[in-house]
C-alpha positions in Angstrom: 19.9 40.5 53.8 23.0 39.5 52.0 22.9 36.1 53.8 19.5 35.2 52.4 20.5 36.5 49.0 23.7 34.5 49.0 21.9 31.4 50.1 19.4 31.7 47.2 22.3 32.2 44.8 24.1 29.2 46.2 20.9 27.1 46.0 20.3 28.3 42.4 23.9 27.5 41.5 23.7 24.1 43.0 20.5 23.4 41.2 22.0 24.6 37.9 25.1 22.5 38.5 22.9 19.4 39.2 20.8 20.1 36.0 24.0 20.6 33.9 25.4 17.3 35.3 22.2 15.5 34.4 22.2 16.9 30.9 25.9 16.1 30.5 25.3 12.6 31.7 22.6 12.1 29.2 24.7 13.5 26.4 27.6 11.1 27.4 25.2 8.2 27.3 23.9 9.2 23.8 27.5 9.6 22.6 28.5 6.2 24.1 25.6 4.6 22.4 26.6 6.1 19.0 30.2 5.1 19.6 29.3 1.5 20.5 30.0 0.1 17.1 29.5 -3.5 18.2 26.0 -2.8 19.5 25.1 -0.9 16.5 26.4 -3.6 14.2 24.4 -6.2 16.1 21.2 -4.0 15.8 21.8 -3.8 12.1 22.3 -7.5 11.8 19.1 -8.2 13.7 17.2 -5.7 11.6 18.6 -7.3 8.3 17.9 -10.8 9.6 14.3 -9.8 10.4 13.9 -8.2 6.9 15.3 -11.4 5.3 13.0 -13.6 7.3 10.0 -11.4 6.3 11.0 -11.6 2.6 11.6 -15.3 2.8 8.1 -15.7 4.2 6.6 -13.6 1.4 8.5 -15.6 -1.2 7.3 -18.9 0.4 3.7 -17.7 0.3 4.1 -16.5 -3.3 5.6 -19.9 -4.3 2.7 -21.7 -2.6 0.2 -19.6 -4.5 2.0 -20.2 -7.8 2.2 -23.9 -7.1 -1.5 -24.0 -6.5 -2.2 -22.1 -9.7 0.1 -24.4 -11.7 -1.6 -27.4 -10.2 -5.0 -26.1 -11.2 -3.7 -25.2 -14.7 -2.2 -28.7 -15.1 -5.4 -30.3 -14.1 -7.3 -28.1 -16.7 -4.8 -29.1 -19.4 -5.1 -32.7 -18.5 -8.8 -32.5 -18.7 -8.6 -30.8 -22.1 -6.2 -33.5 -23.3 -8.4 -36.3 -22.2 -11.4 -34.7 -24.0 -9.5 -34.0 -27.2 -5.9 -35.2 -27.5 -5.2 -32.9 -30.4 -5.7 -29.7 -28.3 -2.0 -29.4 -27.4 -0.9 -29.9 -31.0 -3.4 -27.3 -32.2 -2.2 -24.9 -29.5 1.4 -25.4 -30.4 0.6 -24.8 -34.1 -1.3 -21.7 -33.3 1.5 -20.4 -31.2 4.0 -20.9 -34.0 1.7 -19.3 -36.5 1.2 -16.3 -34.4 4.9 -15.7 -33.8 7.1 -17.9 -36.1 10.4 -15.9 -35.8 11.8 -17.6 -32.6 10.9 -21.0 -33.9 12.5 -20.3 -37.3 15.7 -19.1 -35.5 15.7 -22.2 -33.3 15.2 -24.5 -36.2 18.0 -22.8 -38.2 20.3 -23.2 -35.1 19.5 -26.9 -34.9 20.2 -27.4 -38.6 23.5 -25.5 -38.3 24.6 -27.7 -35.3 23.6 -30.9 -37.2 25.6 -29.7 -40.3 28.6 -28.9 -38.1 28.5 -32.4 -36.5 28.2 -34.1 -39.9 31.0 -32.0 -41.3 33.3 -32.9 -38.4 32.6 -36.6 -38.7 33.4 -36.5 -42.4 36.7 -34.8 -41.8 37.6 -37.4 -39.2 37.0 -40.2 -41.7 39.5 -38.7 -44.2 42.3 -38.5 -41.6 
């Protein structure tokens, strides 16, 4: 009876050893994959490249949409101008009346620059 029992134990041990080897082999492969920095870097580059291409495509589509919208708006404005050339002027006046501060600041800056230029030219004439 001990012969049969020993054979079963040996068979069980051999099976356990084979299973352990398989698990160890799989673990080694996983560790090797993690340690393969070059392959991981290439994967990351490919992933980043794909994301960049996707984003570029989105931006391209958005730009095309905006271009189409701008074209339509330009055609509308051209039509308005042909019908009444004073429309752009009225629109500009209305914009300034609604929010005059930026235009006042810009005007003051232009005046300041002109005064500086005139002053420098006068100083050159005296020397």
